[in-house]
N, C-alpha and C positions, 0 to 999 in steps of 0.2 A: 758749192758753195764758193764764192770768191774769198780770197784770202781777208779775214777780218782784221780790223786795227786792232793789235794786241799788245799796243804801247802801255797800255795802264791795267793789263791782266795780269793776274795771279797764275802761276802755271803748277800743275800738279803732275807728278809720275806716280805709280805703283811701287810702295815702300820698298820691295824687295827687289824689284827691277829697275833701279835708277836710270841705268843707262838704254832702257827700253826705247823704241820710237815712239810710243802711244803717249801723248800727252793730253791733258784735258787745263783748258784756260778758262778762268772765272773772269768776266768782265766786271767792271764797275757796276752795271746793272743787274748782276748777279747770273746773268747768262751764262752756260756753260757751254763752250765749243771743244769738240773731240778733234782731235787731230791724229788721224788715224796713221798717216805717213808725213813726212815733213813737205808742206803745202798743199796736203789733202784736209779740208776741212770740214766738219758738219755741226749742225747744233746738236748737241747730247740730248737723248731722248730720255735715259733714264736715271742718271747721276745727277743731282742737283748740287749747288754751290756748298750748301752746306753740309752735305754728304762728304764732299772734297775737304772741306774745311775740318771737320771735327771726326773724322773716322781715320784709325792709325794705318787702315791700309793704304793711305795716300798720303805723300810726303810734298810739300811746297819746295819748288825747285827756285834757286836763287837767279834774278833776272838775267845774269850774264850767262847761265848755264841753259836758260829757256829760249836765248834768242839763237835761231838757226838760220841761214840762209837757206832758201830751199833751190 
């Protein structure tokens, strides 16, 4: 998948691994994009936006912490 536009996305990481490479981006239309490594994207097949937003296993990352250069 080409790099999606994440400008208005909310980014989540696993709560007990805030420095991990894996990130989940929730787009405004509630599509979830999984970033396995910086610059490697795929549409999430299992996690939904609501799970990321409402389950304590995931923590929202501040926008400046979620923007990384590939």
